[in-house]
C-alpha distance (Angstrom), angle and dihedral (degrees) to the residues before:
residue distance angle dihedral
G1 . . .
D2 3.74 . .
A3 3.79 93.6 .
Q4 3.77 114.1 122.8
S5 3.79 119.1 -128.3
R6 3.74 115.9 -150.1
V7 3.75 133.1 169.0
A8 3.77 114.9 -130.7
V9 3.76 113.7 -134.7
V10 3.76 116.5 -151.1
N11 3.79 115.9 -142.4
A12 3.82 108.8 -105.9
D13 3.82 90.4 -133.2
T14 3.80 90.9 58.4
V15 3.80 117.5 106.7
S16 3.79 117.8 -169.3
D17 3.77 121.7 -146.3
D18 3.78 124.8 -118.4
T19 3.82 98.5 -130.3
T20 3.81 110.4 50.8
E21 3.81 118.3 95.9
R22 3.80 114.8 -116.6
V23 3.82 107.2 -136.8
L24 3.79 134.0 -178.8
N25 3.81 114.7 -163.1
L26 3.80 115.4 -162.8
H27 3.81 118.0 -159.9
K28 3.81 116.7 -169.7
Y29 3.82 122.8 -166.5
K30 3.80 135.9 170.5
A31 3.77 112.9 -101.4
E32 3.79 128.5 -177.8
N33 3.79 99.6 -148.0
N34 3.81 109.6 17.6
T35 3.80 91.6 -91.2
M36 3.75 130.2 100.4
G37 3.73 135.5 -148.7
T38 3.76 121.7 -49.1
G39 3.80 98.5 -9.9
A40 3.79 90.3 -122.5
T41 3.79 118.4 157.0
A42 3.78 111.2 -83.8
T43 3.80 115.1 -116.2
G44 3.80 101.0 -171.2
T45 3.79 89.4 -117.3
D46 3.79 133.9 107.9
V47 3.82 86.8 -105.8
D48 3.82 84.8 81.8
A49 3.82 86.9 71.3
T50 3.81 89.6 80.5
S51 3.82 88.3 72.0
V52 3.83 91.4 57.2
A53 3.79 99.6 41.4
D54 3.83 93.3 116.3
L55 3.81 96.4 45.8
K56 3.81 126.4 95.9
P57 3.82 119.4 -117.4
M58 3.81 119.8 -117.2
A59 3.79 117.8 -136.2
G60 3.80 123.8 -161.5
V61 3.81 98.4 29.8
Q62 3.79 111.9 140.5
F63 3.79 129.6 -146.1
E64 3.78 131.2 -172.7
I65 3.80 117.6 -143.9
Y66 3.82 118.4 -153.4
K67 3.79 126.1 -174.6
L68 3.80 111.0 -137.5
G69 3.78 121.5 -145.5
N70 3.81 99.9 -122.3
S71 3.79 146.8 -36.8
T72 3.81 91.2 -71.3
D73 3.82 89.2 62.0
A74 3.81 90.2 47.0
K75 3.80 93.2 50.0
A76 3.82 91.9 47.3
F77 3.81 89.1 52.5
A78 3.82 92.2 48.4
E79 3.82 90.6 55.8
K80 3.81 93.0 58.2
T81 3.81 124.7 98.6
D82 3.82 117.8 -107.7
A83 3.82 90.3 -102.1
E84 3.81 91.3 50.8
K85 3.82 90.3 48.0
D86 3.79 90.5 55.1
D87 3.82 90.3 54.5
Y88 3.83 95.7 42.0
T89 3.80 112.9 126.2
G90 3.82 102.0 179.3
G91 3.76 125.2 124.3
T92 3.78 131.4 36.8
L93 3.81 120.0 -69.5
V94 3.82 105.5 -121.4
D95 3.81 102.7 167.3
T96 3.80 146.7 -3.4
L97 3.81 114.9 -145.0
T98 3.80 132.2 -165.3
T99 3.80 122.0 -158.1
D100 3.80 116.6 -119.3
A101 3.83 128.1 -135.6
D102 3.82 89.5 -74.6
G103 3.82 92.0 52.9
N104 3.81 92.8 -108.0
A105 3.80 133.0 130.7
K106 3.81 128.6 172.8
F107 3.80 130.4 -150.0
I108 3.80 116.9 -167.1
A109 3.80 109.1 -162.6
G110 3.80 96.2 -175.4
A111 3.77 141.2 -86.5
N112 3.78 103.2 -94.5
T113 3.78 139.4 63.3
D114 3.83 91.0 -92.2
A115 3.82 85.3 73.7
D116 3.81 92.5 54.8
G117 3.76 114.8 107.2
Y118 3.77 150.2 75.1
Y119 3.81 118.3 -40.8
L120 3.79 124.7 -166.1
V121 3.82 115.1 -146.5
K122 3.82 117.9 -158.1
E123 3.79 123.6 -177.4
L124 3.80 112.6 -141.2
D125 3.79 125.1 -134.7
N126 3.80 114.0 -81.0
P127 3.84 126.8 177.8
A128 3.83 91.1 -133.3
V129 3.81 91.8 56.9
K130 3.79 118.5 80.6
T131 3.81 96.1 -176.3
K132 3.79 116.1 12.5
A133 3.79 124.4 -148.1
T134 3.78 117.7 -81.5
P135 3.83 109.3 -107.9
F136 3.79 111.5 -98.1
I137 3.80 142.1 -175.4
V138 3.79 128.6 -120.0
H139 3.79 125.4 -173.6
L140 3.81 116.0 -142.6
P141 2.92 114.3 -123.6
M142 3.79 101.5 21.9
T143 3.75 129.5 -168.4
V144 3.77 118.6 -104.4
N145 3.82 113.8 -110.9
Q146 3.81 97.2 18.1
G147 3.78 114.5 -135.2
T148 3.81 95.7 23.3
G149 3.80 98.4 92.2
S150 3.79 91.3 -110.7
A151 3.81 114.4 165.1
T152 3.82 93.4 -163.1
L153 3.80 112.0 111.9
K154 3.78 128.1 -140.4
Y155 3.81 111.4 -154.3
T156 3.81 96.6 -175.1
V157 3.80 113.2 57.5
D158 3.82 122.7 -170.6
V159 3.81 119.7 -155.9
Y160 3.80 131.5 -177.3
P161 3.84 108.7 -157.9
K162 3.80 110.7 -155.1
N163 3.79 128.8 -139.8
E164 3.78 143.9 147.8
V165 3.80 119.4 -105.5
D166 3.77 128.9 -140.1
E167 3.81 106.4 -129.1
T168 3.82 95.3 179.7
């Protein structure tokens, strides 16, 4: 797939709290060419929804969520080719999600620092999907404004995995 896989790096000065729920919101929409909306840089927030406003949600798409051991595992995954990422079996399976009628699914990792870490998201095969999203990693929580050195944490992360659909 054309999806980019990046590893989020959390600022070393950042300290997460031990009470806020860590949440990953998946939003799945039909796309014609593995791209979505305006092509703007994803922020991990629900503001990204503006780039998918004209797309139709996909219900019944399943995702597996794996917790990776550490940043070394996440970096090793990020260095793999897309085909190798699809076959990757590292980490511990912690949940399997199915999108609802609005194309949404929610993973709640927990509300303490034990839930902090790198999570691998893998879309499962689905007959309505021609080319599924490339597996990717999300860090919960993640820093706001990735790459800027921000120490502000975002405990709810929104992602929009891209794919091509089979309209036959």
